[in-house]
ROVEXSE-794639 format. One record per residue (C-alpha): x, y, z; residue number from 0; residue in one letter. Coordinates in Angstrom, 3 decimals, m for minus. Layout:
N
          X          Y          Z   zavo   kolza
          X          Y          Z    NUM       a
...
END
This chain:
470
          X          Y          Z   zavo   kolza
     40.791     79.538     60.970      0       m
     37.546     78.198     62.105      1       s
     37.145     76.475     65.441      2       k
     34.546     75.517     68.328      3       g
     31.040     76.420     66.885      4       g
     31.462     77.838     63.440      5       k
     32.387     75.740     59.969      6       r
     34.504     76.490     57.519      7       n
     32.614     78.797     54.738      8       p
     32.985     77.392     51.249      9       m
     34.813     80.298     48.681     10       p
     32.497     81.014     45.968     11       q
     32.703     82.996     42.631     12       q
     31.197     86.432     43.269     13       d
     27.432     86.709     42.472     14       a
     27.549     89.504     40.206     15       a
     29.833     87.654     37.978     16       a
     28.429     84.037     38.352     17       r
     25.027     84.859     37.164     18       k
     26.385     85.407     33.614     19       k
     28.298     82.252     33.505     20       n
     28.180     78.280     34.201     21       f
     31.028     77.907     35.544     22       s
     30.985     75.936     38.976     23       e
     29.861     78.517     41.819     24       v
     31.358     76.849     44.815     25       a
     35.166     76.937     44.457     26       l
     36.087     74.340     47.066     27       g
     38.073     74.131     49.752     28       y
     42.104     74.452     50.071     29       t
     44.177     72.256     51.945     30       e
     44.519     74.313     54.963     31       a
     40.589     74.647     55.145     32       q
     40.142     71.480     54.774     33       a
     42.243     70.391     57.481     34       i
     41.049     73.126     59.479     35       d
     37.695     71.863     58.963     36       e
     38.534     68.247     59.751     37       a
     40.500     69.305     63.223     38       e
     36.642     69.940     63.986     39       r
     35.560     66.242     64.014     40       c
     34.884     65.045     67.483     41       l
     35.597     61.068     65.978     42       s
     32.845     60.027     67.445     43       c
     33.040     56.334     68.637     44       k
     29.424     55.637     68.079     45       k
     29.820     57.513     64.886     46       k
     26.189     59.010     64.674     47       p
     27.093     60.442     61.470     48       c
     27.225     57.160     59.385     49       v
     23.949     56.352     60.484     50       a
     22.538     59.681     58.258     51       g
     24.182     58.073     55.296     52       c
     22.561     56.577     52.344     53       p
     25.582     54.863     51.097     54       v
     26.856     54.028     54.506     55       n
     30.361     56.042     54.029     56       i
     32.480     55.556     57.173     57       d
     32.641     59.426     57.637     58       i
     34.999     59.659     60.424     59       p
     37.712     57.712     58.769     60       a
     37.685     59.796     56.041     61       f
     37.632     62.879     57.792     62       v
     40.837     61.138     60.136     63       e
     42.717     60.876     56.872     64       l
     42.272     64.405     55.741     65       i
     43.550     65.628     59.352     66       k
     46.376     63.216     58.647     67       a
     46.788     65.249     55.706     68       k
     46.595     61.366     53.900     69       d
     44.264     62.772     51.311     70       y
     44.394     59.775     48.227     71       m
     44.073     57.414     51.751     72       g
     40.590     59.880     52.129     73       a
     39.503     59.193     48.627     74       a
     39.901     55.638     48.828     75       a
     38.142     55.220     52.140     76       e
     35.189     57.344     50.344     77       l
     35.269     54.721     47.360     78       k
     34.715     51.620     49.546     79       k
     31.018     52.462     49.698     80       t
     30.796     55.222     47.419     81       n
     31.511     55.176     43.630     82       s
     30.380     59.045     43.218     83       l
     31.941     61.055     45.788     84       p
     32.670     63.837     43.833     85       a
     29.095     64.009     42.752     86       i
     27.825     63.356     46.256     87       c
     30.298     66.218     47.627     88       g
     28.855     68.617     45.479     89       r
     24.363     67.592     45.696     90       v
     24.211     65.485     48.486     91       c
     22.106     67.294     50.713     92       p
     24.316     66.434     53.970     93       q
     22.277     68.758     55.913     94       e
     19.295     66.768     56.288     95       e
     21.416     63.326     56.727     96       q
     24.994     62.995     57.753     97       c
     25.364     66.571     58.981     98       e
     21.882     66.539     60.764     99       k
     23.165     64.036     63.053    100       l
     26.524     65.622     64.088    101       c
     27.158     66.220     67.695    102       v
     28.682     69.639     66.870    103       l
     25.493     70.766     65.475    104       g
     23.691     70.727     69.145    105       i
     25.299     73.986     70.139    106       k
     27.041     75.219     66.618    107       g
     27.357     74.191     63.310    108       e
     27.975     70.603     62.136    109       p
     31.432     69.082     60.891    110       v
     31.215     70.095     56.752    111       a
     31.416     66.729     55.849    112       v
     29.765     67.565     52.034    113       g
     32.519     69.535     51.933    114       r
     35.373     67.510     53.106    115       l
     34.131     65.103     50.871    116       e
     34.521     66.844     47.736    117       r
     37.675     68.167     48.645    118       f
     39.243     64.451     48.728    119       a
     37.207     63.504     45.527    120       a
     38.809     66.598     43.756    121       d
     42.316     65.715     45.084    122       y
     42.423     62.160     43.987    123       e
     41.700     63.944     40.272    124       a
     44.394     66.336     41.006    125       a
     47.100     64.128     41.828    126       h
     45.580     60.676     40.429    127       s
     48.360     58.816     38.389    128       s
     46.505     56.922     36.188    129       g
     46.370     53.633     39.272    130       s
     44.325     50.865     38.048    131       e
     40.902     50.318     39.691    132       a
     40.345     47.714     42.429    133       p
     40.109     44.361     41.342    134       k
     36.916     42.784     42.235    135       p
     36.364     40.676     44.896    136       e
     35.184     37.330     43.281    137       n
     36.405     37.060     39.619    138       p
     34.459     34.068     39.213    139       e
     31.584     36.046     39.310    140       l
     32.296     37.589     35.542    141       a
     30.063     34.450     34.312    142       n
     27.030     35.973     35.613    143       y
     25.627     39.253     33.578    144       h
     23.451     42.098     34.907    145       v
     21.776     44.916     33.017    146       a
     20.913     47.795     34.417    147       v
     18.681     50.120     32.700    148       v
     19.621     54.229     32.966    149       g
     22.489     55.336     33.608    150       s
     21.853     57.943     36.369    151       g
     22.751     57.859     40.212    152       p
     21.052     54.524     40.745    153       a
     22.108     52.765     37.723    154       g
     25.736     53.692     38.332    155       l
     25.799     52.682     42.075    156       t
     24.308     49.560     41.509    157       v
     26.681     49.136     38.989    158       a
     29.565     50.113     40.351    159       g
     28.872     47.913     43.445    160       d
     28.335     44.708     41.645    161       l
     31.288     45.326     39.317    162       a
     33.296     45.632     42.521    163       k
     31.819     42.503     43.379    164       k
     32.745     40.578     40.376    165       g
     29.800     40.726     38.270    166       y
     29.530     41.537     34.501    167       s
     28.004     44.604     33.992    168       v
     26.210     46.612     30.903    169       t
     24.059     49.814     31.545    170       i
     21.564     50.551     28.898    171       f
     21.382     54.358     28.476    172       e
     18.328     55.825     26.493    173       a
     19.872     59.170     26.092    174       l
     23.274     59.835     24.209    175       h
     25.175     61.081     27.048    176       k
     25.309     58.910     30.036    177       t
     24.486     60.073     33.748    178       g
     20.452     60.754     33.647    179       g
     19.522     63.123     35.790    180       v
     23.032     64.498     36.995    181       l
     23.391     65.661     33.806    182       r
     20.189     66.688     32.257    183       y
     18.331     67.623     35.614    184       g
     21.287     69.483     37.434    185       i
     23.082     72.601     36.016    186       p
     27.085     73.078     35.272    187       e
     27.055     75.718     37.724    188       f
     25.915     72.729     39.974    189       r
     27.787     69.940     39.040    190       l
     30.686     70.570     36.077    191       p
     30.288     67.871     33.327    192       r
     34.064     67.215     33.557    193       d
     33.110     66.448     37.269    194       i
     30.211     63.833     36.373    195       l
     32.243     62.443     33.564    196       d
     35.004     61.606     35.434    197       r
     32.627     60.100     37.934    198       e
     31.022     57.538     35.075    199       v
     34.888     57.129     33.695    200       s
     35.361     55.365     37.089    201       y
     32.614     53.147     37.031    202       v
     33.514     52.360     33.413    203       e
     37.109     51.181     34.837    204       s
     35.234     49.081     37.286    205       l
     34.634     47.022     34.034    206       g
     31.111     48.031     33.629    207       v
     30.018     48.421     29.993    208       k
     27.534     51.549     28.651    209       i
     25.746     51.325     25.784    210       i
     24.117     54.447     25.258    211       t
     21.105     55.313     22.712    212       n
     19.290     52.166     23.691    213       m
     15.763     52.312     24.851    214       i
     14.910     49.459     26.896    215       v
     11.125     49.195     26.297    216       g
     11.284     50.431     22.873    217       r
     14.316     48.457     21.313    218       t
     13.791     45.944     23.429    219       f
     11.877     44.901     26.613    220       r
     13.053     43.710     29.947    221       v
     12.216     40.119     29.459    222       e
     13.935     39.794     26.590    223       d
     17.188     41.006     28.564    224       l
     16.100     38.098     30.617    225       l
     15.647     35.465     28.076    226       n
     19.458     36.735     26.427    227       n
     22.036     35.917     29.079    228       g
     21.369     38.263     31.951    229       f
     20.539     36.673     35.344    230       d
     19.410     39.737     36.617    231       a
     18.007     43.115     35.791    232       v
     18.220     46.408     37.140    233       f
     15.502     49.316     36.533    234       v
     16.667     53.105     37.117    235       g
     14.634     54.914     34.828    236       t
     14.302     58.062     36.820    237       g
     11.165     60.447     37.144    238       a
     10.902     62.216     33.958    239       g
      7.607     62.725     33.650    240       a
      6.123     66.176     34.496    241       p
      3.874     67.168     37.094    242       k
      1.911     70.121     35.419    243       l
     m1.091     72.299     37.389    244       m
     m3.964     71.677     35.356    245       g
     m4.973     75.545     35.048    246       i
     m5.733     77.191     31.602    247       p
     m3.204     78.627     29.289    248       g
     m0.347     75.676     30.501    249       e
     m0.531     74.708     26.783    250       n
      0.552     78.412     25.626    251       l
      4.176     78.524     23.937    252       s
      6.388     79.978     26.541    253       g
      5.240     77.884     29.194    254       v
      7.461     75.194     29.922    255       y
      7.891     72.175     32.247    256       s
     11.018     72.148     34.661    257       g
     12.193     69.057     33.444    258       n
     12.159     70.220     29.707    259       e
     13.905     73.645     30.558    260       w
     16.810     72.149     31.698    261       l
     17.141     69.411     29.612    262       t
     16.787     71.906     26.540    263       r
     20.094     73.667     28.483    264       i
     21.897     71.158     30.628    265       n
     21.519     68.100     27.885    266       l
     21.103     69.663     24.491    267       m
     23.109     72.905     24.832    268       r
     20.287     75.439     24.030    269       a
     22.079     78.532     25.527    270       h
     25.012     77.673     23.144    271       h
     24.527     79.430     19.681    272       a
     26.289     76.448     17.710    273       d
     23.226     73.594     18.875    274       y
     20.248     73.958     17.067    275       a
     18.461     73.819     20.093    276       t
     15.400     76.176     20.276    277       p
     14.745     77.919     23.432    278       i
     12.854     81.458     24.267    279       k
     15.272     83.831     25.962    280       v
     13.070     85.507     28.803    281       p
     12.885     88.638     29.606    282       k
     10.609     88.211     32.466    283       k
     10.754     84.498     33.737    284       a
      8.657     83.497     36.358    285       c
      9.227     79.851     38.197    286       i
      6.570     77.986     39.801    287       v
      7.462     75.861     42.810    288       g
     10.535     75.944     45.394    289       a
     12.483     73.139     45.555    290       g
     16.156     72.376     44.206    291       n
     14.633     72.252     40.247    292       t
     13.234     75.131     40.597    293       a
     15.949     76.923     42.230    294       m
     18.070     75.467     39.151    295       d
     15.588     76.704     36.397    296       c
     15.554     79.987     37.861    297       a
     18.976     80.228     37.880    298       r
     19.561     78.691     34.729    299       t
     17.150     81.532     33.382    300       a
     19.218     84.257     34.624    301       m
     22.594     83.174     33.372    302       r
     20.855     82.695     29.695    303       i
     19.868     86.135     29.658    304       g
     16.531     87.420     31.405    305       s
     16.264     90.545     32.609    306       q
     14.079     89.365     35.271    307       e
     13.505     86.138     37.269    308       v
     10.983     85.467     39.811    309       t
      9.736     82.836     42.138    310       i
      6.435     81.791     42.632    311       v
      5.554     79.636     45.665    312       y
      2.334     79.126     47.587    313       r
      3.816     78.482     51.063    314       r
      5.937     80.795     52.914    315       s
      9.973     80.958     53.022    316       r
     10.046     78.462     56.215    317       t
      8.217     75.606     54.012    318       e
     10.390     75.819     50.768    319       m
     11.878     72.754     50.259    320       p
     15.162     73.845     48.440    321       a
     18.246     73.616     50.330    322       r
     19.065     76.922     52.082    323       a
     22.341     76.959     50.436    324       e
     20.493     77.238     47.394    325       e
     17.500     79.619     47.954    326       i
     20.683     82.495     49.433    327       e
     22.956     81.320     46.091    328       n
     19.561     82.350     43.937    329       a
     18.546     85.805     45.904    330       e
     22.361     86.520     45.727    331       n
     22.170     86.440     42.186    332       e
     19.021     89.186     41.708    333       g
     16.243     86.481     41.651    334       i
     12.885     87.707     43.386    335       k
     11.218     85.487     46.215    336       l
      7.152     85.871     45.678    337       m
      5.536     83.800     48.634    338       l
      2.298     83.141     49.467    339       l
      1.141     83.149     45.542    340       t
     m0.323     80.420     43.353    341       n
     m1.173     80.789     39.697    342       p
     m5.174     80.788     38.498    343       k
     m3.977     80.712     34.785    344       q
     m1.657     81.724     32.063    345       f
     m2.620     84.581     30.047    346       i
     m1.421     84.473     26.124    347       g
     m1.213     86.944     23.544    348       n
     m2.612     87.047     19.956    349       e
     m0.089     84.531     18.604    350       k
     m0.959     82.074     21.195    351       g
      2.313     83.104     23.623    352       a
      2.243     83.262     27.413    353       v
      2.220     87.075     28.101    354       k
      1.528     86.915     32.116    355       a
     m0.106     85.169     34.949    356       i
     m3.029     85.726     36.665    357       e
     m2.387     84.381     40.636    358       c
     m3.991     84.456     43.797    359       l
     m3.004     85.312     47.404    360       r
     m2.377     82.484     49.828    361       m
     m2.051     82.168     53.504    362       e
     m1.393     79.415     55.486    363       l
     m3.509     77.034     57.521    364       g
     m3.017     73.984     59.313    365       e
      0.003     71.362     58.672    366       p
     m0.885     68.939     55.720    367       d
      0.428     65.416     54.848    368       s
      3.507     66.742     54.154    369       s
      4.017     68.392     57.506    370       g
      3.854     71.725     56.122    371       r
      1.338     74.403     56.608    372       r
     m1.368     74.043     53.961    373       r
     m1.662     76.922     51.805    374       p
     m4.977     78.629     51.554    375       v
     m6.817     80.615     48.754    376       t
     m7.540     84.409     49.827    377       i
    m10.869     85.005     47.997    378       e
    m11.058     87.772     45.381    379       g
     m7.240     88.722     46.020    380       s
     m6.000     87.637     41.903    381       e
     m3.546     90.240     40.747    382       f
     m1.488     89.990     37.420    383       i
      2.294     89.136     37.166    384       i
      3.867     90.100     33.708    385       e
      5.977     87.011     32.345    386       a
      6.758     86.026     28.708    387       d
      8.318     82.351     29.799    388       t
      6.907     80.442     32.917    389       a
      8.347     77.355     33.543    390       i
      6.163     74.895     36.215    391       v
      8.869     73.353     38.578    392       a
      6.399     70.839     40.477    393       l
      8.568     68.134     40.564    394       g
      8.258     64.863     38.530    395       q
      6.946     60.935     38.225    396       n
      8.288     58.177     37.316    397       p
      8.807     57.452     33.463    398       n
      6.227     55.488     31.973    399       p
      8.068     53.272     29.219    400       l
      8.804     50.387     31.690    401       i
      5.817     50.035     33.521    402       r
      3.641     50.098     30.135    403       t
      6.028     47.460     28.384    404       t
      6.415     44.956     30.710    405       t
      3.914     42.484     31.834    406       e
      3.583     41.477     35.119    407       g
      5.289     44.646     36.692    408       l
      3.695     45.964     39.458    409       a
      3.141     49.550     40.269    410       t
      1.529     52.054     42.252    411       e
     m1.319     54.181     40.993    412       s
      0.841     57.094     40.286    413       w
      3.747     55.029     38.568    414       g
      6.299     54.043     41.189    415       g
      7.408     50.239     40.684    416       i
      6.601     48.302     43.688    417       i
      9.413     46.638     45.384    418       i
     10.903     44.844     48.167    419       s
     12.365     47.079     50.638    420       p
     14.782     44.732     51.136    421       e
     16.170     43.414     48.435    422       t
     14.883     46.156     45.763    423       g
     13.196     43.263     43.909    424       m
      9.840     43.821     41.819    425       t
      7.341     41.647     41.286    426       s
      8.675     39.653     39.038    427       i
     11.644     37.423     39.851    428       p
     15.273     39.022     38.988    429       g
     14.120     42.303     38.160    430       v
     15.373     44.865     40.568    431       f
     14.492     48.819     40.694    432       a
     15.372     51.819     42.825    433       g
     15.952     55.326     42.838    434       g
     13.089     57.678     41.136    435       d
     11.621     55.157     39.430    436       a
     10.310     53.723     42.853    437       v
      9.616     56.901     44.621    438       t
      8.997     59.321     42.284    439       g
     11.553     62.114     42.363    440       e
     13.890     62.175     44.953    441       a
     17.350     62.915     45.637    442       t
     20.701     61.817     44.684    443       v
     21.884     60.268     47.461    444       i
     18.665     58.419     48.321    445       s
     18.646     57.008     44.503    446       a
     22.263     55.999     45.256    447       m
     21.230     54.119     48.583    448       g
     18.811     52.359     46.671    449       a
     21.104     50.875     44.138    450       g
     23.232     49.699     46.898    451       k
     20.613     47.896     48.654    452       v
     19.537     46.799     44.872    453       a
     22.973     45.646     44.287    454       a
     22.981     43.378     47.417    455       e
     19.577     41.484     46.574    456       g
     20.817     41.101     43.140    457       i
     24.264     39.182     44.211    458       d
     22.259     37.451     46.645    459       g
     19.535     36.316     44.210    460       f
     22.241     35.306     41.463    461       i
     23.494     33.555     44.505    462       r
     20.697     31.329     45.647    463       g
     20.010     30.810     41.714    464       k
     22.905     29.291     40.927    465       h
     23.684     27.443     44.231    466       g
     26.447     29.591     44.860    467       l
     28.390     30.238     48.309    468       p
     26.824     33.721     50.031    469       s
END
């Protein structure tokens, strides 16, 4: 039993076994563990944890239902404001959001909100009788149509929220599978595909229509949607344009962006022999970066057969942006951290393939604009790392297709779509945007929060345009 300052640990696959498979690492709470963890919650009247949740889940309410063993009720409470609870329970950085504001965290460990969210969502899935989705609040709104471009977390959220209100919603997805970054960016050992498919099916059960293999900006443009029956358009195309280092040798064979590496495996199934998706199985893989994407790349490289995997990061462990849990999991799986190190150039062999990386030692100076201490090169500190595969995982910028094919759409110099933060509307009336297409690469839950803002903005826009009561 875990009382007082300690939370219940998450059961996990053994590290030696899991680094050879793609099965989910975290195994989830048992019923007894979930009740025990829920009973740690103080049910604060002011609900400080809710202020840290981008999708405004009433956290004490769903936790109280778990205490009462009403697990289906807890799942229903979650779904009042979150259409993807099983996903959020697995990949949301609760430690930086709701759990950060939990009063138990002042002297001990906060309530494991994410683990309880996952428990409730998984319990519902395992015990559901296939009951109908909630009826729309205003069925008459079915006469008004909204197009959603992209089926990632922002798109699924805005679609689900608008469908609950009563609108007719169609999602246009460029890829052959739904989920956006949830599918191509997050490995199965963190987010199993059956969980993702289950959450997407729930959104469809609300009445949302999804059309795949439809590239808005190529097949047709945003303005075509507005001119052909849609009252509003939401752009949630994510951030798929990789940030590269701009150093010599980056175009060598065997040098991947983190986005390409993960897409080849997560979406295109390159680690399965029956899929014709080429990828190099590394002997020595080197990943540049220290965010969650870098951890995913490193842990994926280990699972497809790399003999040695090293993460190279120019700052210290304290500044690593990845979740502490993901860093710990990576180390437990045998992945090495080479800190205060920065690549200078990739070195190729006679066949044009990477064989090594020339690096520089770094030291930390004063904090920069990110609040982290700025890395400073130590002159004359060059050294060589052997690597036959290098993965540059430094983040992504917004996909450029929509902004380059939509006349009058205002964007930032780096590519983010400019919106009203209150409504999510862009410079074009009736066109809204949110998630990574606006902010650049960020978290799943922040994209979902943006989707909720845009759903309210779209509702207000359509009601105002057609003189509907608010």
